[in-house]
Every structure is written in C-alpha cells, then in structure tokens.
N, C-alpha and C positions, 0 to 999 in steps of 0.2 A: 959556683952555680953549675947546674947541669946543662947539657946541650939543649934539652927541651925548653928550659926557662930562657936560655939565650935565644932560641929560635923565636919564641913568642915576643921577646923583647925587640929583636931585630925586625920582626914583622910589624909591630906597633910603631917603631921608629920610622920604618920605611913608608908607613901610611901617614903618620901624623906630621913629620917634619916637612915633607914637600907641600902638604896642604897648608900648613901655617905659613911657610915662606911664600907660596903662591898668592895667598890671600893678602899677606902684608905688602907684597909688591904691587898687587892690584890696587890696594887702598892708597898707596903712595903715588903711583904713576898713572893709574886709571887706563892702563894699556893691557887689554885682554890677551892679545897674542903673546906679548913678552912674558907676562906672568904665567900663562898656561904652559908655554914651551919650556921656560926655565924650570918650572916645577916638574914637568914631565921628564926632562933630562935628569934632574936630581932623583926622581922616583926610579927611573930606569937604571941609573948608576947604582943606587942603593940596593935595588932588587937583584941586579946581576951580582954584586958583591956578596949579598946574603945567600944567593943560590950557590955560588962557588964555595962559600964557607960551609953551607949545609951538606954539599956533596963531599967535602973533605972530611967531615966529622962522622959520617955514616958509611957503613959498608952494606947495609941491607937495602936492596934496590926498591922495595916497596916503600920504605920510609923516605927514601930520596924522592921518588916520584910523588908521593903523597904531600911531602913538604913543598916541593916545587909547584904543585898545582895550587896550593894555598897562597904561595907568593904570587903566582900569576893572577889568581882571582883578586887578590888584594890590590895588585898594581892596576888592573883594569877598572876595578871599583873606584879607586882613587881618582883616576883620570875622569871618569864620568861624573862623580860627585863634585870634583873640583871645577869642572867645566860649568856645571849648573850653579855652583856657588859664585864663580866669577861672573857669569852672566847676570845673576841677580844683583851683585854689587854694581856692575856697570849700569844696569837698568835703574837701580836706586839712585846712583849719582847723576845719571842723565835726567831723571825726574826732578831731583833737587836743584840741578842747575837751571832747568826750565822754569821752575817755580820762583827761583831767585831773580830771574829777569823780568818777571811780571809785576 
C-alpha cells in the first residue's frame, strides 16, 4: 500500500476506534467522564503516533503540514461528536430509568 492509502486508513482508525470504545464503555458503565476521557486519551495517542509516522514518511513540508492539519481537525471533531453522543446516551438511559420507576 502507498503512504497515502495508509494515511487515510490511520485517519479513519484514529477516528472510529476511540468513538466505538467510548460509546461501548458508556453503555456498559453509564459513566460519562470515564468514557469520554478514556476515548480522548486513546484518540490523542493514536493521533500523535500517526503524526510521527506521517512526518517520518514525507520529506515535503507542505504534505507534512497538510496531513497534520487533517489529523488535528479529525481529532477535535471526534471529541465534539463523541461528547454529544455520550451526552445523548446518558440522557436516554436517565429517561429510561425514570420511566421504569413509575
């Protein structure tokens, strides 16, 4: 595979894997802070690893900066989307718990 295909594969994995893990932790434990911070740490770790890899396979500074900007945008988007997803899961489970008591 070329470096470009690997770049987009790593970008997709760094976006999808922390999201899936964060949502699954939230569904199991119903603890918002734990699931958000664990997925954020995983997201940051994967993003930093991908940034280091991208810098090591490219010599052109424009490609490095352009790639790093997309990794940064993806990382921030994941944190925002995951926070809203986790809040909606928490709200849904809170509403279900209240209706089961009535």
